[in-house]
C-alpha positions in Angstrom: 0.0 0.0 0.0 1.4 3.4 -1.0 1.3 6.5 1.2 -1.1 8.2 -1.3 -3.6 5.4 -0.7 -3.3 5.7 3.0 -3.7 9.5 3.1 -6.7 9.4 0.7 -8.5 6.9 2.9 -8.2 9.1 6.0 -10.9 11.6 5.0 -8.9 14.6 6.2 -11.4 17.0 4.5 -13.6 16.9 7.6 -10.9 18.9 9.5 -11.1 21.7 6.9 -14.9 21.8 7.2 -14.7 21.9 11.0 -12.1 24.7 10.9 -14.3 26.7 8.6 -17.3 26.3 10.9 -15.3 27.4 13.9 -14.0 30.4 12.1 -17.5 31.4 10.9 -18.9 31.1 14.5 -16.1 33.2 16.0 -16.3 35.8 13.2 -20.1 36.1 13.5 -19.8 36.5 17.3 -17.2 39.3 16.9 -19.4 41.1 14.4 -22.5 40.8 16.6 -20.5 42.1 19.6 -19.2 45.1 17.7 -22.6 45.9 16.2 -24.3 45.9 19.7 -21.5 47.7 21.5 -22.3 51.0 23.3 -21.2 54.1 21.6 -19.2 55.2 24.7 -17.3 51.9 24.8 -16.5 52.1 21.1 -15.1 55.6 21.6 -13.0 54.5 24.5 -11.6 51.6 22.6 -10.9 53.8 19.6 -8.8 56.1 21.7 -6.6 53.3 23.2 -3.8 53.4 20.6 -3.4 57.2 21.1 -3.7 57.1 24.9 -0.4 58.0 26.7 -1.9 58.4 30.1 0.3 56.2 32.4 -1.8 56.9 35.5 -4.5 54.5 34.5 -5.0 52.2 37.5 -6.1 49.3 35.2 -2.9 49.3 33.1 -0.3 50.2 35.8 -0.2 48.9 39.4 1.1 51.0 42.3 4.2 49.0 42.7 5.3 49.3 39.0 7.8 52.1 38.3 7.4 54.3 35.2 10.1 53.8 32.6 11.2 50.4 34.0 
């Protein structure tokens, strides 16, 4: 028996279909979450890349030194 015969009998196409279904579920859930997001939350998230405020208690703990 050749390797080609073994690989063709394994039915590996099911893995591609399962991966596609998982991708579509995750993509749809992200789209739904974005569409139903509050306007204030969306504005806050949009400003994150430009935010240089290092005093945000969520991002920096009290024990962490700035610049270290």
